[in-house]
C-alpha positions in Angstrom: 0.0 -0.1 -0.1 2.6 2.1 0.7 4.0 2.0 -3.0 0.5 3.1 -4.3 0.3 7.3 -4.2 -3.0 8.4 -2.8 -3.9 11.1 -5.4 -7.5 11.8 -3.8 -5.9 12.2 -0.4 -3.3 14.3 -1.9 -5.7 16.5 -3.2 -7.8 16.7 -0.1 -4.5 17.6 1.9 -3.6 20.6 -0.8 -7.6 21.7 -0.9 -7.8 21.3 -4.6 -10.2 20.4 -7.2 -9.7 18.7 -10.6 -8.4 19.3 -13.1 -5.3 21.4 -12.0 -1.9 22.0 -13.1 1.4 22.7 -11.7 0.8 26.5 -11.0 -2.3 25.7 -8.9 -0.3 22.9 -6.9 2.4 25.6 -6.2 -0.5 28.3 -5.1 -2.2 25.8 -3.0 1.1 24.7 -1.3 1.9 28.3 -0.5 -1.6 29.0 0.8 -1.4 25.9 3.3 2.2 26.8 4.2 0.9 30.4 5.6 -1.7 28.6 7.4 0.4 25.5 9.1 3.8 27.3 9.4 5.5 26.3 12.2 5.9 29.8 13.6 2.6 30.7 13.8 2.0 27.5 16.1 0.0 28.1 19.8 2.5 27.0 22.1 2.7 23.3 22.2 1.6 22.6 18.8 4.7 23.4 16.8 5.6 19.9 16.2 1.9 19.0 14.6 2.6 22.1 12.6 5.7 21.0 11.4 4.5 17.4 10.4 1.3 18.5 8.6 3.1 21.0 6.4 5.7 18.3 5.7 2.9 15.7 4.7 1.7 19.1 2.9 4.9 19.1 1.0 5.5 15.4 0.0 1.8 15.8 -1.7 2.6 18.7 -3.6 5.8 17.2 -5.0 4.3 14.4 -6.3 1.1 16.6 -7.7 3.7 18.4 -9.4 5.7 15.9 -10.9 2.4 14.4 -12.1 1.2 17.1 -13.5 4.3 17.7 -15.2 4.0 14.4 -16.8 0.8 14.7 -17.8 -0.8 15.6 -21.3 -1.4 19.2 -21.4 -0.1 19.9 -18.1 -3.2 19.1 -16.1 -4.4 16.3 -14.1 -8.1 15.6 -14.7 -11.0 14.4 -12.9 -10.4 10.7 -15.1 -7.2 10.5 -13.8 -8.3 11.3 -10.4 -10.7 8.7 -10.3 -8.6 5.7 -11.7 -5.8 6.7 -9.0 -8.8 6.5 -6.5 -9.5 2.9 -7.8 -6.5 1.9 -7.5 -5.9 3.0 -4.1 -9.2 1.6 -2.8 -8.0 -1.8 -3.9 -4.7 -1.6 -2.3 -6.4 -0.7 0.9 -9.1 -3.2 0.6 -6.1 -5.7 0.3 -4.5 -4.2 3.2 -7.4 -4.4 5.3 -7.8 -8.1 4.4 -4.5 -8.7 5.8 -5.1 -6.6 8.6 -8.5 -8.4 9.3 -6.9 -11.9 9.0 -4.4 -10.9 11.7 -6.9 -9.4 14.1 -8.8 -12.8 13.5 -5.7 -14.8 14.8 -5.1 -12.3 17.6 -8.8 -12.2 18.5 -8.5 -16.5 18.3 -5.1 -16.4 20.5 -7.0 -13.8 23.1 -10.3 -16.2 23.4 -8.0 -19.0 24.2 -6.1 -16.9 26.5 -9.4 -16.0 28.3 -10.4 -19.6 28.3 -7.0 -21.1 30.0 -6.1 -17.6 31.9 -9.4 -15.5 32.4 -7.5 -13.1 35.2 -4.7 -12.2 32.9 -6.4 -9.0 31.8 -9.4 -7.5 33.4 -9.7 -4.0 31.6 -11.9 -4.0 28.6 -10.6 -2.6 25.1 -13.2 0.4 24.5 -12.8 3.6 22.1 -14.9 6.5 22.0 -15.9 8.7 18.7 -16.0 12.6 18.8 -17.5 14.2 16.2 -17.2 18.3 17.0 -13.9 19.6 17.9 -11.7 23.0 17.5 -8.5 23.7 16.0 -6.3 24.9 18.7 -4.2 26.8 15.8 -7.0 28.6 14.4 -9.7 29.1 17.3 -11.3 31.8 15.4 -13.1 29.1 13.3 -15.5 27.9 15.9 -16.7 24.6 16.6 -16.4 22.3 13.7 -17.8 18.7 12.6 -15.3 16.3 11.6 -15.9 14.8 8.5 -13.0 12.1 8.3 -9.8 11.0 9.7 -6.9 10.1 7.3 -3.3 8.6 7.7 -0.2 9.4 5.3 2.6 7.8 4.9 3.9 4.7 6.3 5.9 2.9 9.6 7.3 5.5 11.8 6.4 8.5 9.4 2.4 8.1 9.9 0.8 11.4 9.9 -2.7 11.8 11.1 -5.0 14.3 10.0 -8.6 15.4 9.7 -11.0 16.9 7.6 -13.6 19.4 9.5 -16.5 21.4 8.4 -16.7 24.6 10.2 -18.7 27.5 9.4 -16.6 29.3 7.0 -15.6 25.7 5.2 -13.7 22.8 4.9 -10.4 22.7 6.5 -7.8 20.3 6.3 -5.9 20.1 9.9 -3.5 17.9 11.8 -5.3 15.6 14.1 -3.0 16.6 17.1 -4.3 20.2 16.8 -7.7 19.1 17.3 -9.6 19.9 20.6 -12.8 17.7 20.7 -16.0 19.4 22.5 -17.8 17.9 25.5 -20.9 20.0 25.3 -21.9 18.7 29.2 -18.8 20.1 30.8 -18.3 24.1 30.4 -14.8 25.2 29.4 -11.8 25.7 31.8 -10.8 29.6 32.2 -7.4 28.4 31.4 -8.2 27.0 28.1 -10.8 29.7 26.8 -8.1 32.2 27.2 -5.4 30.3 25.5 -8.0 29.9 22.8 -8.8 33.6 22.5 -5.2 34.6 23.0 -4.1 32.5 20.0 -6.9 34.2 18.0 -5.8 37.6 18.7 -2.3 36.7 18.2 -3.6 35.9 14.2 -5.5 39.1 14.3 -2.7 41.4 15.2 -0.1 39.2 12.7 -2.7 40.4 10.1 -2.9 43.9 11.0 -7.0 43.4 12.1 -6.4 45.2 15.8 -9.9 46.1 16.2 -10.8 42.2 15.9 -7.9 41.6 18.1 -8.9 43.7 20.7 -12.5 42.1 20.9 -11.0 38.9 21.1 -8.7 39.8 23.9 -12.0 41.0 25.6 -13.0 37.6 26.1 -9.8 36.5 26.9 -9.4 39.2 29.8 -13.0 37.8 31.2 -11.4 34.5 31.2 -8.7 36.2 33.3 -8.9 39.4 34.5 -5.6 39.5 36.4 -3.3 38.0 33.4 -0.7 40.8 32.4 0.0 38.9 28.9 -3.7 39.7 27.9 -3.6 43.3 29.2 -0.6 44.1 27.4 -1.9 42.8 24.4 -5.4 44.7 24.5 -3.7 48.0 25.4 -1.7 47.2 22.2 -4.6 46.3 20.1 -6.9 49.4 21.2 -4.0 51.8 20.8 -3.5 50.5 17.4 -6.9 50.4 16.4 -7.3 54.1 17.4 -9.5 53.2 20.0 -7.6 55.7 22.7 -10.4 55.8 25.5 -10.4 51.9 25.6 -6.9 51.7 25.5 -6.7 54.1 28.6 -8.9 52.0 30.3 -6.8 48.8 29.4 -3.7 50.6 30.5 -4.9 51.6 33.7 -5.9 48.0 34.3 -2.5 46.6 33.4 -0.9 49.2 35.7 -3.2 48.1 38.5 -1.9 44.7 38.4 1.7 45.2 37.1 2.4 48.7 38.4 5.7 47.7 39.9 7.5 47.8 36.8 8.2 50.5 34.1 6.2 49.0 30.9 2.4 49.8 31.8 3.2 53.7 32.8 5.6 53.6 29.6 2.3 52.8 27.7 0.3 55.2 29.5 2.3 58.2 28.8 2.4 57.5 25.1 -1.5 57.2 25.0 -2.1 60.1 27.3 0.4 61.9 24.9 -1.9 60.9 21.4 -5.3 61.9 23.7 -3.5 65.6 24.2 -3.7 64.9 28.2 -0.2 66.3 28.3 -0.5 66.5 32.4 -1.4 62.7 32.8 1.4 61.7 30.1 3.9 63.5 32.0 2.8 61.8 35.5 2.9 58.5 33.8 6.5 59.2 32.0 7.6 60.0 35.8 6.6 57.2 37.0 7.9 55.2 34.5 11.5 57.0 34.8 11.3 56.1 38.8 10.9 52.6 37.9 13.9 52.5 35.5 16.0 55.2 36.4 18.8 53.7 34.3 16.7 54.0 31.3 17.9 57.4 29.3 14.8 57.1 27.2 12.6 57.6 29.5 14.0 60.4 31.2 14.1 62.3 27.9 10.5 61.5 27.2 10.0 63.5 30.9 11.9 65.8 29.6 10.0 66.8 26.4 6.6 66.2 28.1 7.4 68.8 30.7 8.9 71.1 28.1 5.4 70.7 26.5 3.9 71.8 30.1 5.9 75.1 29.9 8.4 73.9 33.0 11.9 74.3 31.8 13.0 74.0 34.8 11.9 70.6 35.8 12.7 69.4 31.5 16.2 70.4 32.1 16.9 68.5 35.4 15.2 65.5 33.5 17.4 66.0 30.3 20.4 66.2 32.3 19.6 62.9 33.9 19.2 61.1 30.6 22.5 62.7 29.2 24.4 61.0 32.0 23.2 58.1 31.4 23.3 58.1 27.5 23.5 61.2 25.7 21.9 61.6 22.5 22.0 64.5 19.8 18.1 65.1 19.8 18.1 64.7 24.1 21.0 67.4 23.9 19.3 69.5 21.7 15.9 69.2 23.4 18.2 70.3 26.8 19.8 73.4 24.9 15.8 74.8 24.4 14.8 74.0 27.9 18.1 76.3 29.0 17.4 78.7 26.4 13.6 79.3 27.8 15.6 79.7 31.3 17.7 82.3 30.0 20.9 80.3 30.8 22.6 81.4 27.2 25.9 79.5 28.4 24.4 76.0 29.3 22.8 76.4 26.0 25.6 76.9 24.3 27.4 73.7 26.0 24.6 71.5 25.0 24.7 72.4 21.6 28.7 72.1 21.4 28.3 68.7 22.9 25.7 67.9 20.7 28.1 68.9 17.5 30.7 66.8 19.2 28.7 63.6 19.5 27.5 63.6 15.9 29.6 66.1 13.7 27.4 65.4 10.6 23.9 66.2 12.2 22.6 69.8 10.6 20.3 70.1 13.2 23.3 70.3 15.9 25.0 73.0 13.8 22.2 75.2 13.1 21.1 75.1 16.5 24.7 76.3 17.6 25.0 78.7 15.1 21.6 80.2 16.1 22.6 80.1 19.8 26.0 81.5 19.1 24.6 84.7 16.9 23.0 85.8 20.2 26.8 86.0 21.5 29.8 88.4 20.7 31.1 85.3 19.0 30.7 86.3 15.5 33.5 84.4 14.0 32.4 81.1 15.7 29.0 81.7 14.7 29.7 82.2 10.8 32.1 78.9 11.2 29.1 77.2 12.4 26.9 78.7 9.8 29.6 77.5 7.0 29.7 73.8 8.4 26.0 73.8 8.4 25.7 74.7 5.2 28.3 72.5 3.8 25.9 69.8 5.5 23.0 70.8 3.7 21.3 73.5 5.7 18.1 75.6 4.3 18.2 79.2 3.2 17.4 80.5 7.0 20.9 79.9 7.6 21.9 81.8 4.7 20.2 84.9 6.1 21.5 84.0 9.3 24.9 84.2 8.0 24.8 87.4 5.8 23.4 89.2 8.9 26.3 87.7 10.9 28.7 89.1 8.1 27.2 92.6 8.1 27.7 92.5 11.8 31.1 91.9 12.2 33.2 94.4 13.3 35.2 96.5 11.1 38.7 96.6 12.2 41.7 99.4 10.8 44.8 97.9 9.1 47.7 98.3 11.2 50.0 101.5 10.1 
């Protein structure tokens, strides 16, 4: 039986309908590979995805080879019927051999029961389930199992199923099925994992609104799960529902408020909402919980600048520069010092920015404007020349011309 290629079963694996050619097989292979790639499998199911994808690739290789050798480059419905008949005959022969082996075993078991009745007290039994969920794609809902199939031979036997869901028939690895017993309610952990998996798929497809709706059900299953609250915050934020994102991030902060992540998200969400005072408070909490993160202090300094508090902004920005100086942070510090009336501190910050990144146009432009408010005209002209060389605009040309006119005229020595 292992030498007979089951053409009909391969078509079911790839969800193809005759007639089809090589290109149809290739497209079906790509479609199924996207659906059953191990990287998108739920926790603990990557092996099932890998084995199912291997069976799909083996079937696709055989179908491509058959299509290339077929007349017209297509496998017709007649060829499928002929192959199915040959496969059925092979299965009948294999079934006959299995039946004979089972009869021999049954005879031996009857003989053993007669002469050794207490050898085995447990009867053999099996339970057939019909309704199941796919753990890899729980968003398909509960489906009806229409058939269980096996492919391969020996240690390489793979089991898969055809299941009728609301959106159509799907071919799934049998290990990814979770059979449903309607007489018992689902456990909260099972519901949580199911909706988390469905939400992850929606996030990967960019449907943030749908992901947020699924995460609501996951949160109802476990309201204290930090991973669910974090993903829900992200989903609502990316979907543009800032009010719902704010509620989700507050729930997250109540559960995991000792860490900076929730407060960091809250600062960004409040900033998008235009609540700069709340954003600054959240940024301050994030900076307190991550005192070694320069980015948090820089964000806090920028938010304090928007609140017209240059002194407090300068304190936060100085803290950031002691941890990890950056051109943007130094220029923000220069702005805060300029608003505070500290011209010398502004010059020092601008010069530090040009030293940190000599190719930064913004740093040289800010330094030139700061020098223009002092009597260091020659230094200002040098800064203008460097900025223009790097590609500064017409505004700096006007500044350079004004500085040239203001340069002192010195009489030559006698």
